[in-house]
NUBA-212051 format. One record per atom (N, C-alpha, C, O): residue in three letters; y, x negated, z. Coordinates in steps of 0.2 Angstrom, whole numbers, padded with zeros to 4 digits, always signed. Atoms other than C-alpha are relative to their C-alpha. Example, Ala and Ser with C-alpha at 12.3 -4.5 7.8 and 13.67 -1.06 7.14 Angstrom:
residues 2
Ala-0006-0004+0000
Ala-0022-0062+0039
Ala+0006-0004+0000
Ala+0005-0009+0003
Ser-0006+0004-0001
Ser-0005-0068+0036
Ser+0005+0004+0003
Ser+0011+0001+0004
***
This chain:
residues 253
Met-0006-0004-0002
Met+0001+0000+0002
Met+0005-0004-0001
Met+0006-0009+0002
Lys-0005+0004+0001
Lys+0016-0007-0006
Lys+0007+0003+0001
Lys+0007+0009+0000
Thr-0005-0004-0001
Thr+0035-0002-0002
Thr+0004-0004-0005
Thr+0003-0010-0005
Arg-0004+0005+0001
Arg+0049-0009-0013
Arg+0006+0004-0001
Arg+0006+0010-0002
Gln-0008-0003+0000
Gln+0068-0006-0011
Gln+0000+0009+0003
Gln+0003+0014+0001
Leu+0000-0007-0002
Leu+0063+0009+0001
Leu+0005+0002+0006
Leu+0005-0001+0011
Asn-0004-0004-0003
Asn+0075+0020+0009
Asn-0002+0006+0002
Asn-0004+0010-0002
Ile+0002-0005-0002
Ile+0071+0032+0019
Ile+0005+0005+0005
Ile+0009+0002+0010
Tyr-0004-0005-0001
Tyr+0081+0049+0024
Tyr-0002+0005+0006
Tyr-0008+0007+0006
Arg+0001-0006-0003
Arg+0083+0062+0038
Arg+0006+0004+0000
Arg+0010+0003+0004
Gly-0004-0004+0003
Gly+0094+0074+0032
Gly+0006-0003-0004
Gly+0004-0002-0010
Pro-0004+0004+0003
Pro+0110+0063+0025
Pro-0001-0005+0002
Pro+0003-0009+0000
Cys+0000+0007-0001
Cys+0106+0048+0034
Cys-0005-0003-0001
Cys-0010-0001+0001
Ala+0004+0004+0000
Ala+0098+0033+0031
Ala-0003-0002+0006
Ala+0000-0006+0010
Ile+0002+0005-0007
Ile+0087+0027+0044
Ile-0005-0006-0001
Ile-0007-0010+0004
Leu+0004+0006+0002
Leu+0078+0014+0036
Leu+0001-0002-0009
Leu+0001+0001-0014
Thr-0004+0003+0006
Thr+0085+0003+0022
Thr-0004-0005-0005
Thr-0008-0009-0002
Asn+0003+0006+0002
Asn+0079-0008+0009
Asn-0007-0003+0002
Asn-0007-0009+0004
Leu+0004+0005-0002
Leu+0061-0012+0014
Leu-0005+0000-0005
Leu-0007+0004-0009
Asn+0006+0002+0005
Asn+0049-0020+0005
Asn-0005-0002+0004
Asn-0003-0006+0008
Leu+0008-0001-0005
Leu+0031-0020+0013
Leu-0003-0002-0004
Leu-0003-0001-0010
Asp+0009+0001+0003
Asp+0013-0026+0010
Asp-0003+0000+0004
Asp-0004-0004+0009
Ile+0008-0003-0004
Ile+0000-0016+0018
Ile-0007-0002-0001
Ile-0011+0002-0004
Pro+0006+0001+0002
Pro-0014-0025+0016
Pro-0008+0003+0000
Pro-0012+0003+0005
Arg+0005-0006+0002
Arg-0029-0015+0009
Arg-0007-0004+0006
Arg-0009-0010+0007
Gly+0004+0001-0004
Gly-0043-0014+0021
Gly-0002-0004+0006
Gly-0007-0007+0008
Lys-0002+0002-0006
Lys-0035-0020+0036
Lys+0005+0003+0005
Lys+0009+0008+0003
Trp-0005-0003-0006
Trp-0025-0015+0052
Trp+0006-0002+0001
Trp+0007-0008+0003
Thr-0008+0002+0001
Thr-0005-0015+0051
Thr+0001+0003+0007
Thr-0002+0008+0008
Ser-0004-0004-0007
Ser+0004-0011+0069
Ser+0008-0001-0005
Ser+0009-0005-0010
Val-0008-0002+0002
Val+0023-0006+0065
Val+0002-0003+0007
Val-0003-0003+0011
Ile-0001+0000-0007
Ile+0031-0011+0081
Ile+0009-0003-0001
Ile+0011-0007-0005
Gly-0006+0001+0000
Gly+0049-0012+0087
Gly+0004+0003+0006
Gly+0001+0007+0009
Pro-0003-0002-0006
Pro+0064-0007+0100
Pro-0001+0008+0000
Pro-0002+0011-0006
Asn-0003-0007+0003
Asn+0067+0011+0102
Asn+0006+0000-0006
Asn+0010-0004-0007
Gly-0003-0003+0004
Gly+0074+0021+0089
Gly+0003-0005-0007
Gly+0008-0004-0009
Ala-0001+0004+0004
Ala+0071+0006+0075
Ala-0003+0005-0005
Ala+0001+0006-0010
Gly-0001-0004+0008
Gly+0064+0018+0062
Gly-0008+0001+0000
Gly-0011+0002-0006
Lys+0008+0002+0002
Lys+0044+0015+0066
Lys-0004+0007-0002
Lys-0007+0008-0007
Ser+0003-0008+0003
Ser+0039+0035+0065
Ser+0004+0001-0006
Ser+0001+0003-0010
Ser-0002-0002+0007
Ser+0051+0037+0051
Ser-0005-0004-0006
Ser-0006-0001-0011
Leu+0003+0002+0003
Leu+0041+0025+0043
Leu-0005+0003-0002
Leu-0006+0003-0008
Leu+0006-0004-0001
Leu+0025+0034+0045
Leu+0000+0005-0003
Leu-0004+0007-0007
Gln+0001-0005+0004
Gln+0031+0048+0041
Gln+0003+0003-0006
Gln+0004+0009-0008
Ala-0001+0002+0008
Ala+0038+0043+0023
Ala-0004-0002-0004
Ala-0003-0001-0010
Met+0006+0004+0003
Met+0022+0035+0020
Met-0005+0006+0000
Met-0009+0006-0004
Ala+0006-0005+0001
Ala+0013+0052+0024
Ala+0004+0008-0004
Ala+0003+0014-0003
Gly-0002-0005+0006
Gly+0025+0061+0011
Gly+0004+0007+0004
Gly+0004+0013+0002
Leu-0002-0005-0005
Leu+0035+0069+0027
Leu+0006+0000+0000
Leu+0008+0005+0003
Leu-0007+0002+0000
Leu+0052+0063+0024
Leu+0001-0002-0007
Leu-0003-0006-0010
Lys-0004+0004+0005
Lys+0065+0060+0011
Lys-0001-0007-0002
Lys-0001-0010+0003
Trp+0001+0006+0000
Trp+0063+0044+0004
Trp+0003-0001-0009
Trp+0001+0003-0014
Asp+0001+0003+0008
Asp+0069+0034-0013
Asp-0002-0007-0001
Asp-0004-0009+0004
Gly+0003+0005+0002
Gly+0064+0018-0019
Gly-0010+0000-0004
Gly-0011+0003-0009
Ser+0005+0001+0002
Ser+0045+0014-0021
Ser-0005+0000+0006
Ser-0005-0003+0011
Ile+0006+0001-0004
Ile+0029+0017-0013
Ile-0006+0000-0005
Ile-0006+0003-0010
Thr+0006+0000+0006
Thr+0013+0014-0023
Thr-0006-0001+0005
Thr-0006-0004+0011
Ile+0007+0002-0005
Ile-0005+0015-0016
Ile-0006-0003-0007
Ile-0007+0001-0011
Asp+0002+0003+0005
Asp-0015+0002-0027
Asp+0001+0002-0006
Asp-0003+0005-0010
Glu-0004+0000+0006
Glu-0003+0000-0039
Glu+0002+0007-0002
Glu+0006+0007-0007
Val-0001-0006+0000
Val-0002+0019-0040
Val+0006+0003+0002
Val+0008+0001+0008
Asn-0006-0001-0004
Asn+0016+0027-0038
Asn-0002+0008+0005
Asn-0005+0012+0004
Phe+0000-0009-0004
Phe+0017+0043-0024
Phe+0001+0005-0005
Phe-0003+0009-0004
Ser-0001-0007+0004
Ser+0022+0055-0037
Ser-0005+0001-0004
Ser-0006+0005-0008
Ser+0004+0000+0007
Ser+0009+0051-0048
Ser-0007+0006+0004
Ser-0009+0010+0000
Tyr+0005-0003-0004
Tyr-0004+0061-0034
Tyr+0002+0008+0002
Tyr+0007+0010+0003
Ser-0002-0008-0001
Ser-0004+0080-0032
Ser-0001+0001+0007
Ser-0006-0002+0009
Gln+0002+0002-0006
Gln-0002+0084-0014
Gln-0007+0000+0004
Gln-0008-0003+0009
Lys+0007-0001-0004
Lys-0020+0089-0010
Lys-0003-0007-0002
Lys-0008-0009+0001
Asp+0005+0007-0002
Asp-0025+0072-0017
Asp+0004-0006+0004
Asp+0001-0012+0006
Leu-0004+0004-0004
Leu-0012+0063-0007
Leu-0004+0001+0007
Leu-0007-0004+0010
Ala+0003-0002-0008
Ala-0019+0073+0009
Ala-0008-0003+0001
Ala-0011-0003+0007
Lys+0006+0002+0002
Lys-0037+0066+0004
Lys+0002-0009+0000
Lys-0001-0013+0004
Lys+0000+0009+0001
Lys-0030+0046+0000
Lys+0005-0001+0009
Lys+0005-0006+0012
Val-0005+0003-0006
Val-0017+0048+0016
Val-0004+0005+0007
Val-0004+0012+0007
Ala+0000-0004-0008
Ala-0022+0054+0035
Ala+0005-0002+0006
Ala+0007-0008+0007
Trp-0007+0002-0003
Trp-0008+0055+0047
Trp+0000+0004+0009
Trp+0000+0010+0010
Leu-0001+0000-0008
Leu-0008+0056+0067
Leu+0007+0001+0001
Leu+0010-0004-0001
Asp-0007+0001-0003
Asp+0010+0061+0074
Asp+0001+0001+0006
Asp-0003+0005+0009
Gln+0002+0002-0007
Gln+0014+0055+0091
Gln+0002+0006+0005
Gln+0002+0006+0011
Gly-0003-0006-0003
Gly+0021+0072+0095
Gly-0003+0005+0000
Gly+0000+0010+0001
Ser+0005-0007+0003
Ser+0006+0083+0090
Ser-0004+0002+0005
Ser-0008+0007+0004
Asn+0005-0001-0007
Asn-0002+0081+0109
Asn+0001+0007+0003
Asn+0001+0007+0009
Thr-0003-0007-0002
Thr+0003+0100+0112
Thr-0006+0005+0000
Thr-0010+0004-0004
Ala+0005-0003+0003
Ala-0008+0114+0114
Ala+0005+0004-0005
Ala+0001+0008-0008
Asp-0003-0005+0004
Asp+0006+0124+0102
Asp-0003-0004-0006
Asp-0007+0000-0010
Glu+0002+0003+0007
Glu+0001+0110+0088
Glu-0008+0001-0001
Glu-0010+0001-0007
Leu+0005-0002+0001
Leu-0017+0113+0092
Leu-0002+0007-0001
Leu-0007+0009-0005
Gly+0001-0009+0000
Gly-0018+0132+0093
Gly-0004+0002+0006
Gly-0009-0001+0008
Asp+0003-0001-0005
Asp-0022+0140+0108
Asp-0007+0004-0001
Asp-0012+0004+0003
Ser+0006-0005+0004
Ser-0034+0154+0098
Ser-0005-0005-0002
Ser-0011-0003-0002
Leu+0004+0002+0006
Leu-0043+0139+0089
Leu-0003-0003+0006
Leu-0001-0004+0011
Ser+0004+0003-0005
Ser-0059+0130+0097
Ser+0002-0007-0001
Ser+0007-0008-0004
Val-0002+0007+0000
Val-0059+0111+0097
Val-0003-0001-0005
Val+0000-0004-0009
Tyr+0003+0002+0006
Tyr-0072+0111+0083
Tyr+0004+0002-0006
Tyr+0004-0001-0011
Asp-0005-0005+0006
Asp-0060+0123+0072
Asp+0006-0003+0000
Asp+0009-0002-0006
Thr-0004+0006+0000
Thr-0048+0110+0076
Thr+0002-0004-0004
Thr+0006-0006-0009
Val+0004+0006+0005
Val-0056+0098+0070
Val-0002+0001-0009
Val+0000-0003-0013
Met+0001-0003+0006
Met-0062+0107+0055
Met+0007+0000-0005
Met+0006-0001-0011
Leu-0006-0001+0006
Leu-0042+0108+0047
Leu+0000-0009-0003
Leu+0002-0010-0009
Gly+0000+0006+0006
Gly-0045+0089+0042
Gly-0004+0000-0004
Gly-0006-0005-0007
Arg+0004+0001+0005
Arg-0057+0094+0031
Arg+0003+0006-0005
Arg-0001+0010-0008
Leu-0003-0005+0003
Leu-0046+0106+0022
Leu+0002-0003-0007
Leu+0000+0000-0012
Pro+0001+0004+0004
Pro-0043+0093+0009
Pro-0003+0000-0005
Pro-0002-0002-0011
His+0005+0001+0004
His-0058+0094+0002
His-0004+0008-0001
His-0009+0010-0004
Gln+0003-0006+0000
Gln-0061+0112+0003
Gln+0002+0005-0008
Gln+0007+0003-0011
Gly-0003-0006+0006
Gly-0058+0127-0013
Gly+0004+0002+0007
Gly+0004+0001+0013
Trp-0001-0007-0002
Trp-0048+0140-0010
Trp-0004+0006+0003
Trp-0009+0010+0000
Leu+0006-0006-0005
Leu-0056+0153+0004
Leu-0008-0002+0000
Leu-0012+0002+0001
His+0007+0001+0000
His-0072+0143+0003
His-0002-0001+0007
His+0002-0004+0011
Leu+0003+0001-0006
Leu-0083+0142+0018
Leu+0000-0007+0001
Leu+0002-0011-0003
Pro+0001+0009+0000
Pro-0086+0124+0026
Pro-0008+0000-0003
Pro-0013+0004-0002
Ser+0006+0003+0002
Ser-0099+0115+0017
Ser-0005-0005+0006
Ser-0003-0007+0012
Glu+0001+0004-0005
Glu-0112+0107+0026
Glu+0001-0008+0000
Glu-0002-0012+0005
Ala-0004+0007-0002
Ala-0103+0090+0022
Ala+0005+0000+0004
Ala+0007-0004+0008
Asp-0008+0000-0005
Asp-0088+0096+0031
Asp-0003+0001+0006
Asp-0001-0003+0010
His+0003-0001-0008
His-0100+0102+0047
His-0003-0009-0001
His-0002-0012+0004
Thr+0003+0006-0003
Thr-0108+0084+0046
Thr+0004-0004+0003
Thr+0004-0008+0008
Ser-0007+0007-0001
Ser-0090+0074+0045
Ser+0001+0003+0008
Ser+0000-0001+0013
Ile-0002-0001-0006
Ile-0085+0085+0060
Ile-0002-0002+0005
Ile+0001-0004+0010
Glu+0005+0001-0008
Glu-0100+0082+0073
Glu+0002-0008-0001
Glu+0006-0010+0004
Lys-0005+0005+0001
Lys-0095+0064+0066
Lys+0005-0003+0006
Lys+0005-0007+0011
Ala-0007+0002-0002
Ala-0079+0063+0071
Ala+0000+0001+0008
Ala+0002-0003+0011
Leu-0001-0002-0008
Leu-0081+0072+0088
Leu-0005-0005+0003
Leu-0002-0007+0008
Gln+0004+0005-0003
Gln-0095+0060+0093
Gln+0004-0008-0001
Gln+0004-0012+0003
Gln-0003+0006+0000
Gln-0085+0045+0087
Gln+0006-0001+0005
Gln+0007-0006+0008
Thr-0006-0001-0004
Thr-0070+0051+0098
Thr-0003+0003+0007
Thr+0001+0004+0011
Asp+0004-0002-0007
Asp-0084+0057+0114
Asp+0003+0005+0001
Asp+0004+0005+0007
Ala-0002-0006+0001
Ala-0076+0073+0111
Ala-0005+0005-0001
Ala-0003+0011+0000
Trp+0006-0003+0004
Trp-0092+0081+0104
Trp-0001+0007+0007
Trp+0000+0014+0007
His+0002-0005-0005
His-0096+0090+0121
His+0007+0005+0002
His+0007+0009+0007
Leu-0005-0006-0002
Leu-0079+0100+0121
Leu+0001+0002-0005
Leu+0007+0004-0006
Arg-0002-0005+0008
Arg-0081+0108+0103
Arg+0001+0007+0001
Arg+0004+0010-0003
His-0001-0007+0000
His-0082+0125+0111
His+0005+0001+0003
His+0008+0006+0001
Arg-0008+0000-0004
Arg-0065+0122+0123
Arg+0002+0001-0007
Arg+0001+0000-0013
Leu-0007+0000+0004
Leu-0049+0130+0118
Leu+0004-0006+0002
Leu+0002-0010+0006
Ser-0005+0003+0001
Ser-0034+0120+0116
Ser+0005-0001+0008
Ser+0009-0005+0009
Gln-0004+0000-0005
Gln-0027+0124+0132
Gln-0003-0001+0007
Gln+0000+0000+0013
Ala+0003+0001-0006
Ala-0041+0121+0143
Ala-0001-0008-0002
Ala-0005-0011+0002
Leu+0002+0008+0000
Leu-0041+0101+0138
Leu+0007-0003+0002
Leu+0012-0001+0000
Ser-0002+0005+0001
Ser-0033+0087+0144
Ser+0005-0002-0003
Ser+0005+0001-0008
Gly-0006+0006+0003
Gly-0016+0075+0139
Gly-0008-0003-0005
Gly-0010-0002-0011
Gly+0004+0004+0005
Gly-0031+0064+0134
Gly-0006+0001-0003
Gly-0010-0002-0007
Glu+0007-0004+0004
Glu-0045+0076+0129
Glu+0004+0003-0007
Glu+0001+0004-0012
Arg-0002-0002+0007
Arg-0032+0082+0115
Arg+0001-0004-0005
Arg+0001-0004-0011
Gln+0001+0004+0004
Gln-0029+0067+0110
Gln-0005-0002-0002
Gln-0006-0005-0007
Arg+0007+0002+0004
Arg-0046+0062+0108
Arg-0003+0004-0007
Arg-0007+0002-0012
Val+0003-0005+0004
Val-0048+0079+0098
Val+0005-0001-0007
Val+0003+0000-0013
Leu-0004+0001+0004
Leu-0033+0075+0087
Leu-0002-0006-0004
Leu+0000-0005-0009
Leu+0004+0006+0003
Leu-0041+0058+0082
Leu-0005+0001-0001
Leu-0007-0004-0002
Ala+0006-0002+0002
Ala-0057+0067+0078
Ala+0004+0003-0006
Ala+0001+0000-0011
Arg-0002-0004+0003
Arg-0046+0078+0067
Arg+0002-0006-0007
Arg+0001-0005-0013
Leu-0003+0006+0005
Leu-0039+0062+0059
Leu-0005-0003-0004
Leu-0004-0006-0010
Leu+0007+0004+0005
Leu-0057+0054+0055
Leu-0001+0005-0004
Leu-0001+0003-0010
Ala+0005-0003+0005
Ala-0064+0069+0048
Ala+0005+0002-0008
Ala+0002+0005-0012
Val-0002+0001+0008
Val-0053+0068+0033
Val-0001-0004-0004
Val+0000-0004-0010
Asp+0005+0005+0006
Asp-0062+0053+0028
Asp+0005-0004-0006
Asp+0003-0007-0011
Ser-0004+0005+0003
Ser-0047+0045+0020
Ser+0000-0006+0000
Ser-0001-0008+0005
Asp-0002+0007+0002
Asp-0042+0028+0013
Asp+0004-0002+0005
Asp+0001-0007+0008
Ile-0007+0001-0002
Ile-0027+0027+0023
Ile-0001+0005+0005
Ile-0002+0010+0004
Leu-0003-0002-0005
Leu-0024+0031+0041
Leu+0006-0002+0004
Leu+0007-0007+0007
Leu-0007+0001-0004
Leu-0008+0032+0048
Leu+0002+0003+0005
Leu+0004+0009+0005
Met-0001-0003-0007
Met-0007+0034+0068
Met+0006-0002+0002
Met+0008-0008+0001
Asp-0005+0001-0004
Asp+0008+0035+0078
Asp-0001+0001+0006
Asp-0001+0007+0008
Glu+0000+0001-0008
Glu+0007+0031+0096
Glu-0009+0003+0002
Glu-0010+0007+0006
Pro+0008-0003-0001
Pro-0014+0035+0095
Pro-0001-0002+0008
Pro-0002+0003+0011
Leu+0002+0001-0006
Leu-0017+0026+0112
Leu+0004+0007+0006
Leu+0004+0007+0012
Ala-0006-0004-0005
Ala-0004+0040+0120
Ala-0007+0004+0005
Ala-0012+0007+0002
Asn+0005-0006-0004
Asn-0015+0049+0136
Asn-0007-0003+0001
Asn-0011-0001+0005
Leu+0007+0002-0003
Leu-0030+0039+0135
Leu-0002-0005+0004
Leu+0001-0010+0003
Asp+0002+0002-0009
Asp-0038+0032+0151
Asp-0002-0007-0006
Asp-0002-0008-0012
Pro+0002+0005+0004
Pro-0043+0013+0148
Pro-0007+0000-0004
Pro-0009-0004-0008
Pro+0008+0001+0003
Pro-0061+0016+0143
Pro+0000+0003-0008
Pro-0002+0000-0014
His-0003-0002+0006
His-0054+0027+0129
His+0004-0003-0005
His+0005-0002-0011
Gln-0004+0007+0003
Gln-0043+0014+0125
Gln-0005-0006-0002
Gln-0004-0008-0008
Ala+0005+0005+0005
Ala-0057+0002+0121
Ala-0003+0002-0004
Ala-0004-0002-0008
Asp+0003-0004+0003
Asp-0065+0014+0114
Asp+0004+0001-0008
Asp+0000+0003-0013
Phe-0004+0000+0005
Phe-0052+0015+0100
Phe+0001-0005-0003
Phe+0002-0006-0009
Met-0001+0006+0005
Met-0052-0003+0096
Met-0005-0002-0003
Met-0004-0005-0008
Lys+0003-0001+0003
Lys-0068-0001+0093
Lys-0001+0004-0006
Lys-0004+0002-0011
Trp+0000-0004+0007
Trp-0065+0014+0080
Trp+0003-0004-0004
Trp+0000-0005-0010
Gln-0005+0003+0003
Gln-0053+0003+0074
Gln-0005-0005-0004
Gln-0006-0004-0010
Arg+0003+0003+0007
Arg-0065-0011+0067
Arg-0007+0005-0004
Arg-0010+0003-0009
Asp+0005-0005+0004
Asp-0078+0003+0062
Asp+0002+0002-0006
Asp-0001+0003-0011
Leu-0004-0003+0007
Leu-0067+0010+0050
Leu+0001-0005-0004
Leu-0001-0005-0010
Met-0001+0005+0005
Met-0061-0007+0043
Met-0005-0003-0003
Met-0005-0005-0009
Gly+0008+0002+0003
Gly-0080-0011+0041
Gly+0000+0004-0006
Gly-0001+0002-0011
Gln+0001-0006+0004
Gln-0081+0006+0031
Gln+0004-0002-0008
Gln+0002-0001-0013
Gly-0004+0001+0004
Gly-0066-0001+0021
Gly+0007+0003+0000
Gly+0011+0003-0005
Lys-0007-0005+0000
Lys-0051+0010+0027
Lys+0004-0005+0000
Lys+0002-0010+0001
Thr-0005+0003-0002
Thr-0034+0003+0029
Thr+0003+0004+0005
Thr+0002+0010+0005
Leu+0000+0000-0006
Leu-0027+0005+0046
Leu+0008-0001+0000
Leu+0010-0007+0000
Val-0007+0004-0004
Val-0006+0006+0050
Val+0001+0006+0007
Val+0000+0012+0008
Thr-0001-0002-0008
Thr-0002+0010+0069
Thr+0005-0002+0002
Thr+0007-0008+0001
Val-0007+0001-0003
Val+0015+0012+0077
Val-0003-0001+0008
Val-0004+0004+0010
Leu+0002+0001-0007
Leu+0010+0004+0097
Leu+0007-0001+0003
Leu+0011-0004-0001
His-0001+0004-0006
His+0021+0001+0112
His-0002-0005+0003
His+0001-0009+0006
Glu+0002+0005-0005
Glu+0009-0010+0119
Glu-0004-0005-0006
Glu-0008-0004-0010
Ile+0000+0006+0006
Ile+0010-0026+0111
Ile-0003-0003+0000
Ile-0004-0008-0003
His+0007+0005-0001
His-0005-0033+0118
His-0005+0004-0003
His-0010+0001-0005
Phe+0004-0004+0004
Phe-0014-0020+0109
Phe+0001-0001-0009
Phe-0003-0003-0013
Ala-0004-0001+0006
Ala-0003-0020+0093
Ala-0002-0009-0003
Ala-0002-0009-0009
Leu+0001+0005+0002
Leu-0007-0040+0092
Leu-0006-0001-0001
Leu-0008-0007-0002
Arg+0006-0001+0002
Arg-0024-0035+0089
Arg+0000+0001-0007
Arg-0005+0000-0010
Ala+0001-0002+0006
Ala-0021-0031+0074
Ala+0000-0006-0007
Ala+0000-0012-0006
Asp+0002+0005+0006
Asp-0023-0041+0056
Asp+0006-0004-0002
Asp+0006-0010-0005
Tyr-0005+0001+0002
Tyr-0005-0039+0053
Tyr+0005+0004+0002
Tyr+0004+0010+0002
Leu-0005-0003-0005
Leu+0012-0035+0061
Leu+0007+0000-0006
Leu+0011-0004-0009
Ile-0008-0002+0004
Ile+0028-0026+0053
Ile+0006+0001+0006
Ile+0005+0005+0011
Met-0004+0001-0007
Met+0042-0029+0065
Met+0007+0006-0003
Met+0008+0005-0009
Leu-0006-0005+0003
Leu+0058-0015+0062
Leu+0004-0001+0005
Leu+0002+0000+0011
Asn-0006+0000-0004
Asn+0075-0017+0070
Asn+0005+0003-0003
Asn+0006+0001-0009
Lys-0005-0001+0002
Lys+0090-0008+0068
Lys-0001+0003-0007
Lys+0003+0002-0011
Gly+0001-0001+0006
Gly+0084+0001+0054
Gly-0001-0005-0007
Gly+0001-0003-0013
Ser+0002+0003+0004
Ser+0078-0012+0044
Ser-0005-0006+0003
Ser-0005-0009+0008
Leu+0003+0005-0002
Leu+0065-0026+0043
Leu+0002-0006+0002
Leu+0006-0010+0000
His-0002+0009-0005
His+0064-0041+0057
His-0005-0004-0005
His-0002-0009-0009
Phe+0003+0004+0003
Phe+0050-0048+0049
Phe-0008+0003+0000
Phe-0010+0008+0003
Gln+0006-0003+0000
Gln+0031-0044+0044
Gln-0006-0008-0002
Gln-0004-0013-0005
Gly+0002+0007+0002
Gly+0016-0058+0043
Gly-0006+0001+0007
Gly-0005+0005+0012
Ser+0005+0000-0005
Ser-0001-0062+0052
Ser+0002-0001+0008
Ser+0006-0004+0011
Ser+0001-0001-0008
Ser-0005-0057+0069
Ser+0000-0007+0005
Ser+0001-0008+0011
Gln+0003+0009-0005
Gln-0010-0076+0073
Gln+0006-0004-0003
Gln+0005-0010-0002
Asp-0003+0004+0002
Asp+0005-0082+0065
Asp+0004-0004+0004
Asp+0008+0000+0007
Pro-0004+0003-0004
Pro+0015-0095+0076
Pro+0008+0004-0003
Pro+0013+0007+0001
Lys-0006-0002+0001
Lys+0030-0089+0066
Lys+0001+0010+0002
Lys+0005+0013+0004
Thr+0000-0009-0001
Thr+0026-0069+0068
Thr+0002-0002+0007
Thr+0008-0002+0008
His+0000-0001-0006
His+0024-0074+0087
His+0008-0003+0002
His+0010+0000+0007
Gln-0007+0000+0000
Gln+0043-0080+0086
Gln+0005+0003-0002
Gln+0010+0002+0000
Ala-0002-0005+0000
Ala+0049-0067+0078
Ala-0002+0005+0004
Ala+0003+0008+0006
Leu+0003-0002-0005
Leu+0040-0057+0090
Leu+0006+0001+0006
Leu+0010+0006+0007
Met-0003+0002-0004
Met+0048-0064+0105
Met+0009+0002-0002
Met+0013+0004+0002
Ala-0009-0002+0002
Ala+0068-0063+0094
Ala-0001+0006+0000
Ala+0004+0009+0003
Leu-0001-0007+0002
Leu+0063-0045+0090
Leu+0004+0004+0008
Leu+0009+0007+0009
Phe-0001-0003-0008
Phe+0064-0041+0110
Phe+0007-0006+0003
Phe+0009-0005+0009
Asp-0006+0005-0006
Asp+0079-0054+0117
Asp-0001-0004+0003
Asp+0002-0006+0007
Gly+0004+0005-0006
Gly+0067-0067+0123
Gly-0001+0004+0007
Gly-0001+0002+0012
Arg+0001-0003-0008
Arg+0063-0055+0136
Arg-0007+0001+0000
Arg-0010+0004+0005
Ile+0008+0001-0003
Ile+0044-0057+0135
Ile-0002-0006-0005
Ile+0001-0008-0010
Arg+0004+0006+0003
Arg+0033-0070+0131
Arg-0007+0001-0001
Arg-0010+0004+0004
Leu+0005+0000+0003
Leu+0016-0072+0122
Leu-0004-0006+0004
Leu-0002-0011+0006
Glu+0002+0004-0004
Glu+0004-0080+0131
Glu-0008+0002-0002
Glu-0009+0008-0004
Lys+0007-0001+0002
Lys-0016-0083+0127
Lys-0005+0003+0004
Lys-0005+0001+0010
Leu+0006-0002-0008
Leu-0030-0073+0138
Leu-0007+0000-0005
Leu-0008+0004-0009
Gly+0005+0002+0003
Gly-0047-0081+0130
Gly+0000+0002-0009
Gly+0001-0004-0012
Asn-0001+0001+0009
Asn-0046-0076+0109
Asn+0005+0006-0001
Asn+0006+0006-0007
Asp-0006-0003+0000
Asp-0033-0063+0113
Asp+0007-0002+0001
Asp+0008-0006+0006
Trp-0009+0001-0004
Trp-0011-0064+0114
Trp+0000+0006+0003
Trp-0002+0011+0000
Val-0003-0004-0005
Val-0005-0054+0128
Val+0010+0000-0001
Val+0013-0003-0005
Ala-0009+0000-0001
Ala+0015-0051+0130
Ala+0002+0003+0007
Ala+0002+0008+0009
Leu-0001+0000-0009
Leu+0021-0054+0148
Leu+0008-0001-0001
Leu+0011-0004-0006
Pro-0006-0002+0001
Pro+0038-0049+0151
Pro+0004-0009+0005
Pro+0001-0012+0009
Asn-0003+0006-0004
Asn+0050-0066+0157
Asn+0004+0000+0003
Asn+0006-0005+0005
***
């Protein structure tokens, strides 16, 4: 996925300008930056939810070449603000909520296929939510809702997964599960893009995109010393990076 001279708007205001990004296929890219840097806006534009101009391409094919349904099959989206009973629908069971992720694969008024049901079970099992399948959303905790929304995202079975704050409300064991899901998805050739405030988790991604004040601050490999220097500068030297085993962690200065 690439962007060239990308400008992103909310109403008449440009939130992000002149973005030239290269998001590697089959890898995990994390988008980080201070509050208000435009991280969520970037993912929303890449999901086709915000007005933009410039160029966004997937495998050298321009966004405008995809129908809405084909784009929905190609790109799946998890919104940071979607973890509410209103978003899930009080009257829907967990199973039916996750089935919504299969809509791009279904014809008009067609009943779910065997493949749809198989995808739903796989996604719910993967997110440790299969036992919740008959529950209504109003009976779920915040962490349970987040796992259901992640299952809905996985059920789409898209090539590109855009996730805004996917770790929200997850307890440490399920955060650890999330890291395993990431590895499994990359093993299937999926391209992952996450917005994360947890820098120690973001540093486990293959590639980092840093945004600040509506523009690109830096992009590069998460293991590159230049990326680490740029990351510390992004937060005005208020964090430092330390090696812990095979991982990098961010600590306050």
